[in-house]
C-alpha positions, -999 to +999 in steps of 0.1 A: +034-085-026+067-070-034+078-035-027+073-025-064+038-040-064+030-020-031+038+013-048+019+005-078-012-003-058-009+028-040-005+049-073-032+029-090-057+034-061-049+069-047-029+087-076+008+092-074+005+125-056-020+117-030-006+082-025+029+097-014+012+118+010-008+092+025+022+069+028+042+097+044+015+112+067-009+087+076-002+069+109-014+032+108-024+017+139-025-019+125+012-018+119+024-006+151+014+031+148+040+040+121+032+055+086+033+032+056+070+045+047+082+040+085+065+006+083+085-003+052+117+008+066+111-013+097+107-044+076+070-049+081+056-072+052+044-048+025+011-066+021+004-062+059+011-023+051-010-025+022-040-040+039-036-016+067-036+015+044-069+002+027-085-004+060-076+031+072-087+047+042-118+026+036-107+010+002-137-014-006-127-051-001-131-057-038-102-035-045-077-048-018-067-080-034-046-082-065-043-044-071-006-038-079+000-071-097+016-062-131+003-077-162+023-109-173+051-102-201+041-113-234+067-136-249 
């Protein structure tokens, strides 16, 4: 997962505004007790951060994988 895909997944799942609040304020024990923004800055893989965020907010398993993937460009 790329960083841009992470932010797209956050926006898709939580909405742009609430997603930014979550990533700024919610402390994720699964990534060392950092917020998602802090974990990104520390270089923790964004897929790991995404899954920790999903776990902490009870996102159903079926929405945790593939979210944030952009549609392929049409040639």
